[in-house]
N, C-alpha and C positions, 0 to 999 in steps of 0.2 A: 504494500500500500504506500502511495506517495503522499506525504504530508508536507505542507508549506507552513512555516511559522511567520506571522506578520507581527512585528513588534518594533520597538525603537532601537534596533540594533546599530544604527548609524549615529546615535547620540555620543557625544564626547563625555561619557559618564560611565564610571566603572560598573555600577550596578546594572545599567541598561545593557551593556555589552556582555557581562558575565552571566546575567540571568538568561540571556538569549543562548549563549554557549551551553549552559547547563541543560536547558530544555532540549536543545538539539541532541546532546550526548545521551540524555536519558531516553528520549524517544528512539534513538538508534539502538540502545540496549534492549528495548522492548521489541525490536525487529522491524521497525518502520524505516522507509527511505525518507530522509529529511532534507528539505531545502529551506534556507532562509530567504524569504521573499525580499529582494533588495530594493525595497520601496523607499526612495529618498526624496520626498517632495521638498520644495524650497523651505517650508516652515520648519522642517527638521534639520535639513542640511545646513541652514544658516545659524543654528543655535550653537555657536562656538563661544566659549568664555572669552571675555575681553578684559584687558588690564588697562585701566585709565592712567594716563601719564601723571595726573595729579596725585596718585597714590605715592609717587616717588619724589615729589617736589619737596625740597628743603632749601636752606640758605646757600647751598652750593650747587648751582645750576649744572655744571659739567658733571659732577658726581651723580646728580639726579638723572641726567640723560643717560649716562653710562649704565646705571642700575636698570633703567627702563629698557634699554637695548638688550641687556643681559637677560632679563626676565622674559622679554618678548621672544628671544631666541629659545629659551627653555620651554616656553609655551608651544612653539612650533615643533620642537623635538618631542614634546608629549603628544601632540596630535599625530605625529608620524608613528609613534609607538601604538596608538590606537588603531591606525590603519594597518599596520603590520600584523597586529593580533587578529584583526578581522580577516585579512587576506589568508593568514595561515590556518585559522582555527574555525572559521564559519563557512558552511557550505552555501555560499551566496549564489543566487540566481543572477542573471544579467540585470544590470541596473535599470530601474524604471522610475521615472519622475512624474508620470501622469497616469490617470486612470486607464487610458487607452493602452499604454505600455504595460501596465499592470495586468490587464486582461489577457495579453498574450502569454505572460509568465505563468498565470494560474491555470491556464486551460488544461495542462497535463496533470493537475493535482486531483487527488480523491477527497482530501480534507484540508481545509484551512483552519489553523489554530491562531486566534488573535490573542496576544498576551505573551508574557505577563507584562508587568510594569503599568504605569498610569495611562493606559491607552484610552481610558474614558475621561481623562482630565483635559478640559479645554485649554488649560495652560500650556499643554504640550501637543495636543492632537490637531490643532488648526481647524477644529470643527469639521473635520474631514469625515465623510460618511463611511469610508471604508473601515474605520475602526469600530463601526457598529454593524459590520457584516453586510454592507450594501455592495454586492457584486451581482448586478442584474443578469449577467449572462453565464454565471457560474452554476453548474448543476450538481456539484458535489456537496459535501457536508461543510458547515461552517460552525465552529464552536469557539468558546473562549477557554483559556487556561489562566487562572489566577489574575483575571483582569482587575485593575484598580482604578478608582476615580480620584484618588487623593482625598481632598476635603469633601466629604459627602454632603455637607451643607451647600457648597457651590454646585455639586452635582444635581441637587434637587431643584435648582433654579431653572433647569431645562428638562425636567423630568417628562413632560408630555411628549416632546420630540424624541427623547431617548427611548421611551417605552414603545413608541411606534417603530423606531428603527430596529430595536433588538429583537423584534418578532422574527427576523430572518434567521436567528441563531437556532441551530438544532439542539444545542446544549450550552448551558452557561455555568461557568465556575468563576468565582471571584476570590480575591486574596484576603479580604478583611470581612470579619463578621458584621461590622457596621454597614458595609455595602450590601451584604446579603440581606440584612434586616431592612434596609431602605428599599431594596427591590421587592421584598415580601410585603412591605407596607403598601406598595402600589400594585400589588396583585401578581408579581412575578414570584411564584412560590416554589419553583423547581430549581432555582439557583443553589449551588453548593459552594462551600468554602474549601479551598485547597491551599497547600503550602506554596510559598514562593519557589520558583524553579531552582534557585541556587541551593536550596536545601534538599533537592532531589539527588545531588551528588554528594558522596561522603568525602571525608578528609583524604582518603587514599586516592580518590578520583581527581581531586584538586592538586595532589602532591606532584603531578607532572610539571607544574609551574613553580614549584618551590625549590629553587636552586640554593646555593650557598647564600647566606645573608648579604643583602646589599650594604647594610650599615654595620660597621664593626663596633660602634659604641652602643651601650645600653640606651634605649630610646622609647619615648612615648609617641605613638602616631595619632595625630589629630586629623579627622576628616569631617568637614562640615557639609551637611545637607543644605543648610541655609546659614548665611554668615551671622555670627553671634559673638560679640566681644566677651560676653560672660563666659562662654565656652573656652575661649582662648586664655582668659585670665585663670580659669580653673586649671587648665592643662599646664600652664606655666607654674602655678603653685604646686600642683601635683608632682611635676618634674623636679622642682626644687627639693621637695620632701624626700623623693626617692632617688635623687641624684641621677636624673635622666635627661638626656637631650630631648628636645621637643621638635618633632618633624611634622610638616604639613605637605600634602601633595595636591591640595585644591588651590584655586586661583582667586579666591575672594580677597578683597583689598586688605582685610585685617590679618591675612596670613603673612603679609610682608611687613613684619615688625621685628624689633629687637627681641631676641629670645626665642624666635621661631625659625627653624631651618627649612628651606624649601627643597623638595626632592622631585626630580623629573621621573614620572612613573606612568607607564601604560598599564593596561589591565594585568598583565603578567607580573610586572614589578609591584603593583599594588597588592596583589596576593602575597608576594614575598614580604612586603613591609608589614602587612597585617599579621602574618604567621610568626614573624620574628620579633614583633614588638613586645616590650615589657608589659604594655597596656595600650589599648586603643580607646580614645575618647572621641565619640562621634555623635552627631545629630542626624546622621543618614540612616535610612532603613537598611540599605545594603551594607553599609559599614558595620551595623549591628549584626546582620545575618551572617556575613562572612567571618566576623570575629568569632561567632558561635561555631560555625562550621570548622574553622581552623583551630578551635579550642584555645583561643587567645583571651586573656583577661581583658575586660572592657567595661566601659560605662557608657550608657546611652543618655545623652544630654537632651532634655526636653525643654523646648521653648514655650510650650503651652499656647501655640498659635494655630492649632488644627493640623499642623504638619507632622505631629507625633503619633497620629492614630495608627499608622501602619506598624511602626516599631512597637507600640504598646500592645497591639493585638498579638504580635509574634512573641513578645516577652511573656505575656499572660499565658499563652499556649504552652510555653516551656517552663513555666514557674520561675522566671528570672526577673521579676519586677524589682527585686532588690538591687538590680544593676542600673536602675533609673536614677538620674541626678538632675538638678536644675540650678538656676542661678543662685539659689539660696543655700545650696549644699556646700558643706565644708570639705576640703580635700581629706579623704578618708583612707583608711587602710585598704590595701588591694587584696581583699580576702580571696581565697581560692573558690573555684566553682566545681561542683560535682559533675564532671563531664559525662560520666557513665550514665547518670540519671537523665541528663539532657539528651544524650544519644538515643536512649530508649524511647523518649517522647518523640524525637524526630522520626524514628523508624515507624511509629504508629501513623504519623502524619503522611509519610511517604506511601504507606499501604493504601491510605484513602485516595491519594493522588493517582496511584497506579490503577486502582479500581475505576476511577473516573476516566482516565485516558484509554484504558483497554475497552471499556464499554461504549465510549462515545467517539473515539477518533475514526 
């Protein structure tokens, strides 16, 4: 059976690329032929992080300019690493930028799986109908896997249009219980909750990317899902207590400050950094998920702005809510996590995901 995955594989975001890779590999392990539908409309391809020159401005113009040029170069090298990972590890179809081009790619598929990631969030999906299963000439099955809408309150603002659009789906699975409950509230009672694709691969499966440590010093890895000075201040205080270097591989302006080291990392290098960190401090869902998978001590930093819902659902399902911190938390002891118990819970979540995929793909 030929399956096509439609997701945000082309985003310059670690979680977006790695969840796509994970779903591809897991489906292959179940015996399917898998293609990543290389759909790169402008609204996705143009979402590259930008570094503002004003971030580097100080009383020394030449020094400011040199720092800006240096970091711009690092940013480009990071983009190149993303492209290299995709070329080497994703089974990409030919590139398609429009619906007409997309139609020719999907014609040979038996099933299209939309997801995972925030494919139903208008912040990212460009209000594009394809993310809601709208392929008028496609005769195969169309399902979702672990679709997310991000903030469900924003999702509800367009609920009439969404409910009409998703009638095309043969089966729906979502990533968060909150989204499942929202759909049920509006009469979609057959949606199920499944685990994020990154959790479908175990630590051994990810270990192919875990070379010798990139960093020789003991370090804390900071990875922001949204920029937050409070997170950075917490990380620096935590680093001081534990005598750790603090490393960031995101490109938010607050990452370029004294006491924070920048690291150029594609998806492969990011996994290496997570795995070998003394501790990960993150406000990113996938930063949290991958820390759990690689059995790295972590803290999930919550801003309380609605963007924490996804990580909260995951941590609740694994009984790890004690890893949640916020701007009022004090730097605390880095207590150990019972990874054997966590793994047992993940196995149960994977069994549910396998049942869904085998019955509906």
